[in-house]
PyMOL CGO cylinders between C-alpha atoms (Angstrom):
from pymol import cmd
from pymol.cgo import CYLINDER

trace = [
    CYLINDER, 365.32, 184.96, 61.24, 362.84, 182.26, 60.45, 0.3, 1, 1, 1, 1, 1, 1,
    CYLINDER, 362.84, 182.26, 60.45, 359.23, 182.81, 61.65, 0.3, 1, 1, 1, 1, 1, 1,
    CYLINDER, 359.23, 182.81, 61.65, 358.07, 180.68, 64.55, 0.3, 1, 1, 1, 1, 1, 1,
    CYLINDER, 358.07, 180.68, 64.55, 356.42, 177.45, 63.60, 0.3, 1, 1, 1, 1, 1, 1,
    CYLINDER, 356.42, 177.45, 63.60, 353.25, 176.66, 65.55, 0.3, 1, 1, 1, 1, 1, 1,
    CYLINDER, 353.25, 176.66, 65.55, 353.97, 172.94, 65.16, 0.3, 1, 1, 1, 1, 1, 1,
    CYLINDER, 353.97, 172.94, 65.16, 357.50, 173.31, 66.48, 0.3, 1, 1, 1, 1, 1, 1,
    CYLINDER, 357.50, 173.31, 66.48, 356.31, 175.41, 69.43, 0.3, 1, 1, 1, 1, 1, 1,
    CYLINDER, 356.31, 175.41, 69.43, 353.74, 172.70, 70.15, 0.3, 1, 1, 1, 1, 1, 1,
    CYLINDER, 353.74, 172.70, 70.15, 356.54, 170.12, 70.33, 0.3, 1, 1, 1, 1, 1, 1,
    CYLINDER, 356.54, 170.12, 70.33, 358.51, 172.32, 72.74, 0.3, 1, 1, 1, 1, 1, 1,
    CYLINDER, 358.51, 172.32, 72.74, 355.39, 172.84, 74.86, 0.3, 1, 1, 1, 1, 1, 1,
    CYLINDER, 355.39, 172.84, 74.86, 354.68, 169.10, 75.09, 0.3, 1, 1, 1, 1, 1, 1,
    CYLINDER, 354.68, 169.10, 75.09, 358.30, 168.51, 76.11, 0.3, 1, 1, 1, 1, 1, 1,
    CYLINDER, 358.30, 168.51, 76.11, 358.16, 171.25, 78.76, 0.3, 1, 1, 1, 1, 1, 1,
    CYLINDER, 358.16, 171.25, 78.76, 354.87, 169.99, 80.21, 0.3, 1, 1, 1, 1, 1, 1,
    CYLINDER, 354.87, 169.99, 80.21, 356.16, 166.42, 80.37, 0.3, 1, 1, 1, 1, 1, 1,
    CYLINDER, 356.16, 166.42, 80.37, 359.42, 167.45, 82.04, 0.3, 1, 1, 1, 1, 1, 1,
    CYLINDER, 359.42, 167.45, 82.04, 357.65, 169.65, 84.59, 0.3, 1, 1, 1, 1, 1, 1,
    CYLINDER, 357.65, 169.65, 84.59, 355.06, 166.97, 85.34, 0.3, 1, 1, 1, 1, 1, 1,
    CYLINDER, 355.06, 166.97, 85.34, 357.82, 164.39, 85.91, 0.3, 1, 1, 1, 1, 1, 1,
    CYLINDER, 357.82, 164.39, 85.91, 359.65, 166.82, 88.21, 0.3, 1, 1, 1, 1, 1, 1,
    CYLINDER, 359.65, 166.82, 88.21, 356.45, 167.54, 90.16, 0.3, 1, 1, 1, 1, 1, 1,
    CYLINDER, 356.45, 167.54, 90.16, 355.65, 163.82, 90.47, 0.3, 1, 1, 1, 1, 1, 1,
    CYLINDER, 355.65, 163.82, 90.47, 359.19, 163.11, 91.71, 0.3, 1, 1, 1, 1, 1, 1,
    CYLINDER, 359.19, 163.11, 91.71, 358.85, 165.85, 94.33, 0.3, 1, 1, 1, 1, 1, 1,
    CYLINDER, 358.85, 165.85, 94.33, 355.49, 164.51, 95.49, 0.3, 1, 1, 1, 1, 1, 1,
    CYLINDER, 355.49, 164.51, 95.49, 356.59, 160.85, 95.52, 0.3, 1, 1, 1, 1, 1, 1,
    CYLINDER, 356.59, 160.85, 95.52, 359.41, 161.71, 97.92, 0.3, 1, 1, 1, 1, 1, 1,
    CYLINDER, 359.41, 161.71, 97.92, 356.89, 162.18, 100.74, 0.3, 1, 1, 1, 1, 1, 1,
    CYLINDER, 356.89, 162.18, 100.74, 356.34, 158.41, 100.54, 0.3, 1, 1, 1, 1, 1, 1,
    CYLINDER, 356.34, 158.41, 100.54, 360.05, 157.65, 100.30, 0.3, 1, 1, 1, 1, 1, 1,
    CYLINDER, 360.05, 157.65, 100.30, 359.91, 156.63, 96.67, 0.3, 1, 1, 1, 1, 1, 1,
    CYLINDER, 359.91, 156.63, 96.67, 360.63, 157.85, 93.18, 0.3, 1, 1, 1, 1, 1, 1,
    CYLINDER, 360.63, 157.85, 93.18, 358.21, 158.57, 90.37, 0.3, 1, 1, 1, 1, 1, 1,
    CYLINDER, 358.21, 158.57, 90.37, 359.53, 155.48, 88.58, 0.3, 1, 1, 1, 1, 1, 1,
    CYLINDER, 359.53, 155.48, 88.58, 358.72, 153.27, 91.57, 0.3, 1, 1, 1, 1, 1, 1,
    CYLINDER, 358.72, 153.27, 91.57, 355.28, 154.87, 91.78, 0.3, 1, 1, 1, 1, 1, 1,
    CYLINDER, 355.28, 154.87, 91.78, 354.72, 154.09, 88.09, 0.3, 1, 1, 1, 1, 1, 1,
    CYLINDER, 354.72, 154.09, 88.09, 355.64, 150.43, 88.63, 0.3, 1, 1, 1, 1, 1, 1,
    CYLINDER, 355.64, 150.43, 88.63, 353.20, 150.15, 91.54, 0.3, 1, 1, 1, 1, 1, 1,
    CYLINDER, 353.20, 150.15, 91.54, 350.43, 151.95, 89.64, 0.3, 1, 1, 1, 1, 1, 1,
    CYLINDER, 350.43, 151.95, 89.64, 350.76, 149.66, 86.59, 0.3, 1, 1, 1, 1, 1, 1,
    CYLINDER, 350.76, 149.66, 86.59, 350.77, 146.56, 88.76, 0.3, 1, 1, 1, 1, 1, 1,
    CYLINDER, 350.77, 146.56, 88.76, 347.69, 147.74, 90.62, 0.3, 1, 1, 1, 1, 1, 1,
    CYLINDER, 347.69, 147.74, 90.62, 345.72, 147.53, 87.37, 0.3, 1, 1, 1, 1, 1, 1,
    CYLINDER, 345.72, 147.53, 87.37, 347.52, 144.56, 85.84, 0.3, 1, 1, 1, 1, 1, 1,
    CYLINDER, 347.52, 144.56, 85.84, 348.85, 142.26, 88.53, 0.3, 1, 1, 1, 1, 1, 1,
    CYLINDER, 348.85, 142.26, 88.53, 350.63, 139.14, 87.39, 0.3, 1, 1, 1, 1, 1, 1,
    CYLINDER, 350.63, 139.14, 87.39, 352.63, 140.75, 84.61, 0.3, 1, 1, 1, 1, 1, 1,
    CYLINDER, 352.63, 140.75, 84.61, 356.01, 139.37, 83.66, 0.3, 1, 1, 1, 1, 1, 1,
    CYLINDER, 356.01, 139.37, 83.66, 358.85, 141.83, 84.10, 0.3, 1, 1, 1, 1, 1, 1,
    CYLINDER, 358.85, 141.83, 84.10, 359.38, 142.01, 80.34, 0.3, 1, 1, 1, 1, 1, 1,
    CYLINDER, 359.38, 142.01, 80.34, 355.71, 142.94, 79.83, 0.3, 1, 1, 1, 1, 1, 1,
    CYLINDER, 355.71, 142.94, 79.83, 355.90, 145.62, 82.51, 0.3, 1, 1, 1, 1, 1, 1,
    CYLINDER, 355.90, 145.62, 82.51, 359.14, 147.00, 81.05, 0.3, 1, 1, 1, 1, 1, 1,
    CYLINDER, 359.14, 147.00, 81.05, 357.42, 147.36, 77.66, 0.3, 1, 1, 1, 1, 1, 1,
    CYLINDER, 357.42, 147.36, 77.66, 354.41, 149.09, 79.23, 0.3, 1, 1, 1, 1, 1, 1,
    CYLINDER, 354.41, 149.09, 79.23, 356.62, 151.57, 81.07, 0.3, 1, 1, 1, 1, 1, 1,
    CYLINDER, 356.62, 151.57, 81.07, 359.05, 151.99, 78.16, 0.3, 1, 1, 1, 1, 1, 1,
    CYLINDER, 359.05, 151.99, 78.16, 361.98, 150.96, 80.37, 0.3, 1, 1, 1, 1, 1, 1,
    CYLINDER, 361.98, 150.96, 80.37, 365.01, 148.82, 79.69, 0.3, 1, 1, 1, 1, 1, 1,
    CYLINDER, 365.01, 148.82, 79.69, 364.62, 145.43, 81.42, 0.3, 1, 1, 1, 1, 1, 1,
    CYLINDER, 364.62, 145.43, 81.42, 367.72, 145.99, 83.59, 0.3, 1, 1, 1, 1, 1, 1,
    CYLINDER, 367.72, 145.99, 83.59, 366.34, 149.34, 84.78, 0.3, 1, 1, 1, 1, 1, 1,
    CYLINDER, 366.34, 149.34, 84.78, 363.04, 147.72, 85.71, 0.3, 1, 1, 1, 1, 1, 1,
    CYLINDER, 363.04, 147.72, 85.71, 364.86, 144.87, 87.47, 0.3, 1, 1, 1, 1, 1, 1,
    CYLINDER, 364.86, 144.87, 87.47, 366.55, 147.38, 89.78, 0.3, 1, 1, 1, 1, 1, 1,
    CYLINDER, 366.55, 147.38, 89.78, 363.23, 149.09, 90.52, 0.3, 1, 1, 1, 1, 1, 1,
    CYLINDER, 363.23, 149.09, 90.52, 361.52, 145.76, 91.19, 0.3, 1, 1, 1, 1, 1, 1,
    CYLINDER, 361.52, 145.76, 91.19, 364.38, 144.65, 93.44, 0.3, 1, 1, 1, 1, 1, 1,
    CYLINDER, 364.38, 144.65, 93.44, 363.98, 147.81, 95.55, 0.3, 1, 1, 1, 1, 1, 1,
    CYLINDER, 363.98, 147.81, 95.55, 360.21, 147.42, 95.73, 0.3, 1, 1, 1, 1, 1, 1,
    CYLINDER, 360.21, 147.42, 95.73, 360.57, 143.76, 96.73, 0.3, 1, 1, 1, 1, 1, 1,
    CYLINDER, 360.57, 143.76, 96.73, 363.07, 144.71, 99.43, 0.3, 1, 1, 1, 1, 1, 1,
    CYLINDER, 363.07, 144.71, 99.43, 360.56, 147.32, 100.67, 0.3, 1, 1, 1, 1, 1, 1,
    CYLINDER, 360.56, 147.32, 100.67, 357.90, 144.62, 100.86, 0.3, 1, 1, 1, 1, 1, 1,
    CYLINDER, 357.90, 144.62, 100.86, 355.60, 146.32, 98.34, 0.3, 1, 1, 1, 1, 1, 1,
    CYLINDER, 355.60, 146.32, 98.34, 355.72, 143.77, 95.53, 0.3, 1, 1, 1, 1, 1, 1,
    CYLINDER, 355.72, 143.77, 95.53, 356.60, 140.13, 95.21, 0.3, 1, 1, 1, 1, 1, 1,
    CYLINDER, 356.60, 140.13, 95.21, 357.78, 137.87, 92.46, 0.3, 1, 1, 1, 1, 1, 1,
    CYLINDER, 357.78, 137.87, 92.46, 355.88, 134.62, 92.02, 0.3, 1, 1, 1, 1, 1, 1,
    CYLINDER, 355.88, 134.62, 92.02, 356.69, 131.69, 89.78, 0.3, 1, 1, 1, 1, 1, 1,
    CYLINDER, 356.69, 131.69, 89.78, 354.86, 131.59, 86.47, 0.3, 1, 1, 1, 1, 1, 1,
    CYLINDER, 354.86, 131.59, 86.47, 352.89, 128.31, 86.37, 0.3, 1, 1, 1, 1, 1, 1,
    CYLINDER, 352.89, 128.31, 86.37, 353.33, 128.00, 82.60, 0.3, 1, 1, 1, 1, 1, 1,
    CYLINDER, 353.33, 128.00, 82.60, 357.02, 129.02, 82.37, 0.3, 1, 1, 1, 1, 1, 1,
    CYLINDER, 357.02, 129.02, 82.37, 359.32, 128.00, 85.17, 0.3, 1, 1, 1, 1, 1, 1,
    CYLINDER, 359.32, 128.00, 85.17, 361.98, 130.51, 84.06, 0.3, 1, 1, 1, 1, 1, 1,
    CYLINDER, 361.98, 130.51, 84.06, 359.62, 133.48, 84.36, 0.3, 1, 1, 1, 1, 1, 1,
    CYLINDER, 359.62, 133.48, 84.36, 358.39, 135.38, 87.39, 0.3, 1, 1, 1, 1, 1, 1,
    CYLINDER, 358.39, 135.38, 87.39, 355.18, 137.32, 87.67, 0.3, 1, 1, 1, 1, 1, 1,
    CYLINDER, 355.18, 137.32, 87.67, 354.80, 140.48, 89.72, 0.3, 1, 1, 1, 1, 1, 1,
    CYLINDER, 354.80, 140.48, 89.72, 352.15, 141.14, 92.36, 0.3, 1, 1, 1, 1, 1, 1,
    CYLINDER, 352.15, 141.14, 92.36, 351.45, 143.85, 94.91, 0.3, 1, 1, 1, 1, 1, 1,
    CYLINDER, 351.45, 143.85, 94.91, 351.67, 142.73, 98.52, 0.3, 1, 1, 1, 1, 1, 1,
    CYLINDER, 351.67, 142.73, 98.52, 349.07, 143.36, 101.21, 0.3, 1, 1, 1, 1, 1, 1,
    CYLINDER, 349.07, 143.36, 101.21, 351.49, 145.97, 102.61, 0.3, 1, 1, 1, 1, 1, 1,
    CYLINDER, 351.49, 145.97, 102.61, 351.22, 147.92, 99.35, 0.3, 1, 1, 1, 1, 1, 1,
    CYLINDER, 351.22, 147.92, 99.35, 347.41, 148.26, 99.37, 0.3, 1, 1, 1, 1, 1, 1,
    CYLINDER, 347.41, 148.26, 99.37, 347.12, 151.15, 101.86, 0.3, 1, 1, 1, 1, 1, 1,
    CYLINDER, 347.12, 151.15, 101.86, 349.99, 152.93, 100.12, 0.3, 1, 1, 1, 1, 1, 1,
    CYLINDER, 349.99, 152.93, 100.12, 348.22, 152.58, 96.76, 0.3, 1, 1, 1, 1, 1, 1,
    CYLINDER, 348.22, 152.58, 96.76, 345.17, 154.40, 98.19, 0.3, 1, 1, 1, 1, 1, 1,
    CYLINDER, 345.17, 154.40, 98.19, 347.38, 157.23, 99.43, 0.3, 1, 1, 1, 1, 1, 1,
    CYLINDER, 347.38, 157.23, 99.43, 349.23, 157.40, 96.09, 0.3, 1, 1, 1, 1, 1, 1,
    CYLINDER, 349.23, 157.40, 96.09, 345.91, 157.50, 94.21, 0.3, 1, 1, 1, 1, 1, 1,
    CYLINDER, 345.91, 157.50, 94.21, 344.79, 160.45, 96.36, 0.3, 1, 1, 1, 1, 1, 1,
    CYLINDER, 344.79, 160.45, 96.36, 348.13, 162.14, 95.80, 0.3, 1, 1, 1, 1, 1, 1,
    CYLINDER, 348.13, 162.14, 95.80, 347.82, 161.68, 92.02, 0.3, 1, 1, 1, 1, 1, 1,
    CYLINDER, 347.82, 161.68, 92.02, 344.30, 163.12, 92.00, 0.3, 1, 1, 1, 1, 1, 1,
    CYLINDER, 344.30, 163.12, 92.00, 345.41, 166.14, 94.03, 0.3, 1, 1, 1, 1, 1, 1,
    CYLINDER, 345.41, 166.14, 94.03, 348.43, 166.68, 91.81, 0.3, 1, 1, 1, 1, 1, 1,
    CYLINDER, 348.43, 166.68, 91.81, 346.37, 166.63, 88.64, 0.3, 1, 1, 1, 1, 1, 1,
    CYLINDER, 346.37, 166.63, 88.64, 343.74, 168.92, 90.17, 0.3, 1, 1, 1, 1, 1, 1,
    CYLINDER, 343.74, 168.92, 90.17, 346.56, 171.41, 90.75, 0.3, 1, 1, 1, 1, 1, 1,
    CYLINDER, 346.56, 171.41, 90.75, 348.04, 170.90, 87.29, 0.3, 1, 1, 1, 1, 1, 1,
    CYLINDER, 348.04, 170.90, 87.29, 344.70, 171.23, 85.49, 0.3, 1, 1, 1, 1, 1, 1,
    CYLINDER, 344.70, 171.23, 85.49, 343.36, 174.08, 87.63, 0.3, 1, 1, 1, 1, 1, 1,
    CYLINDER, 343.36, 174.08, 87.63, 341.32, 176.53, 85.59, 0.3, 1, 1, 1, 1, 1, 1,
    CYLINDER, 341.32, 176.53, 85.59, 340.51, 174.08, 82.80, 0.3, 1, 1, 1, 1, 1, 1,
    CYLINDER, 340.51, 174.08, 82.80, 336.99, 172.74, 82.52, 0.3, 1, 1, 1, 1, 1, 1,
    CYLINDER, 336.99, 172.74, 82.52, 336.22, 169.06, 81.98, 0.3, 1, 1, 1, 1, 1, 1,
    CYLINDER, 336.22, 169.06, 81.98, 335.36, 169.57, 78.30, 0.3, 1, 1, 1, 1, 1, 1,
    CYLINDER, 335.36, 169.57, 78.30, 338.73, 171.16, 77.55, 0.3, 1, 1, 1, 1, 1, 1,
    CYLINDER, 338.73, 171.16, 77.55, 340.54, 168.43, 79.45, 0.3, 1, 1, 1, 1, 1, 1,
    CYLINDER, 340.54, 168.43, 79.45, 338.65, 165.79, 77.44, 0.3, 1, 1, 1, 1, 1, 1,
    CYLINDER, 338.65, 165.79, 77.44, 339.53, 167.53, 74.17, 0.3, 1, 1, 1, 1, 1, 1,
    CYLINDER, 339.53, 167.53, 74.17, 343.20, 167.84, 75.10, 0.3, 1, 1, 1, 1, 1, 1,
    CYLINDER, 343.20, 167.84, 75.10, 343.34, 164.19, 76.11, 0.3, 1, 1, 1, 1, 1, 1,
    CYLINDER, 343.34, 164.19, 76.11, 341.75, 163.11, 72.83, 0.3, 1, 1, 1, 1, 1, 1,
    CYLINDER, 341.75, 163.11, 72.83, 344.09, 165.31, 70.79, 0.3, 1, 1, 1, 1, 1, 1,
    CYLINDER, 344.09, 165.31, 70.79, 347.19, 164.14, 72.65, 0.3, 1, 1, 1, 1, 1, 1,
    CYLINDER, 347.19, 164.14, 72.65, 346.07, 160.53, 72.21, 0.3, 1, 1, 1, 1, 1, 1,
    CYLINDER, 346.07, 160.53, 72.21, 346.05, 161.15, 68.47, 0.3, 1, 1, 1, 1, 1, 1,
    CYLINDER, 346.05, 161.15, 68.47, 349.56, 162.64, 68.64, 0.3, 1, 1, 1, 1, 1, 1,
    CYLINDER, 349.56, 162.64, 68.64, 350.75, 159.65, 70.69, 0.3, 1, 1, 1, 1, 1, 1,
    CYLINDER, 350.75, 159.65, 70.69, 349.23, 157.24, 68.16, 0.3, 1, 1, 1, 1, 1, 1,
    CYLINDER, 349.23, 157.24, 68.16, 350.98, 159.07, 65.30, 0.3, 1, 1, 1, 1, 1, 1,
    CYLINDER, 350.98, 159.07, 65.30, 354.29, 158.89, 67.15, 0.3, 1, 1, 1, 1, 1, 1,
    CYLINDER, 354.29, 158.89, 67.15, 353.86, 155.20, 67.94, 0.3, 1, 1, 1, 1, 1, 1,
    CYLINDER, 353.86, 155.20, 67.94, 353.15, 154.49, 64.29, 0.3, 1, 1, 1, 1, 1, 1,
    CYLINDER, 353.15, 154.49, 64.29, 356.14, 156.41, 62.98, 0.3, 1, 1, 1, 1, 1, 1,
    CYLINDER, 356.14, 156.41, 62.98, 358.58, 155.06, 65.58, 0.3, 1, 1, 1, 1, 1, 1,
    CYLINDER, 358.58, 155.06, 65.58, 357.53, 151.45, 65.08, 0.3, 1, 1, 1, 1, 1, 1,
    CYLINDER, 357.53, 151.45, 65.08, 358.01, 151.48, 61.29, 0.3, 1, 1, 1, 1, 1, 1,
    CYLINDER, 358.01, 151.48, 61.29, 361.10, 149.78, 60.01, 0.3, 1, 1, 1, 1, 1, 1,
    CYLINDER, 361.10, 149.78, 60.01, 363.30, 152.33, 58.32, 0.3, 1, 1, 1, 1, 1, 1,
    CYLINDER, 363.30, 152.33, 58.32, 364.73, 151.45, 54.93, 0.3, 1, 1, 1, 1, 1, 1,
    CYLINDER, 364.73, 151.45, 54.93, 368.22, 152.75, 55.69, 0.3, 1, 1, 1, 1, 1, 1,
    CYLINDER, 368.22, 152.75, 55.69, 369.83, 152.16, 52.26, 0.3, 1, 1, 1, 1, 1, 1,
    CYLINDER, 369.83, 152.16, 52.26, 367.06, 154.19, 50.57, 0.3, 1, 1, 1, 1, 1, 1,
    CYLINDER, 367.06, 154.19, 50.57, 367.48, 157.00, 53.08, 0.3, 1, 1, 1, 1, 1, 1,
    CYLINDER, 367.48, 157.00, 53.08, 371.23, 157.10, 52.46, 0.3, 1, 1, 1, 1, 1, 1,
    CYLINDER, 371.23, 157.10, 52.46, 370.73, 157.05, 48.70, 0.3, 1, 1, 1, 1, 1, 1,
    CYLINDER, 370.73, 157.05, 48.70, 368.19, 159.87, 48.90, 0.3, 1, 1, 1, 1, 1, 1,
    CYLINDER, 368.19, 159.87, 48.90, 370.53, 161.93, 51.09, 0.3, 1, 1, 1, 1, 1, 1,
    CYLINDER, 370.53, 161.93, 51.09, 373.40, 161.43, 48.62, 0.3, 1, 1, 1, 1, 1, 1,
    CYLINDER, 373.40, 161.43, 48.62, 371.30, 162.60, 45.67, 0.3, 1, 1, 1, 1, 1, 1,
]
cmd.load_cgo(trace, "trace")
């Protein structure tokens, strides 16, 4: 049996933490009659109102059709609205409605309480260090996933 790799265990740990955090956020979002994905849309728009749907889809790493369905539901709920883009008549920009503002305050409190529970027992310095380290990991992953792969060279190397 191969010895355990600390790097591989780290990857499993990150995956487990992310999955559990998503599950916890979904459970908590239900008390407001929404999903974690809807919450994420609202949270992004709170800090960057006026985004085009394509911009928001990129930020949330969602397929445009998936985001369209989420936006449709949030529009129907009266939480966001689409407005015409003054510089591109084909595009719509997304904005929170007045009805969403009180909900955003409650969601912000919920998020703070959730993370206080999740990070219980860790001091601020450790949290800062973990955030900095994970930011570096994220940057490395973004760099490697955005590179164009030279597929013929990979195939030739594999054949050798």
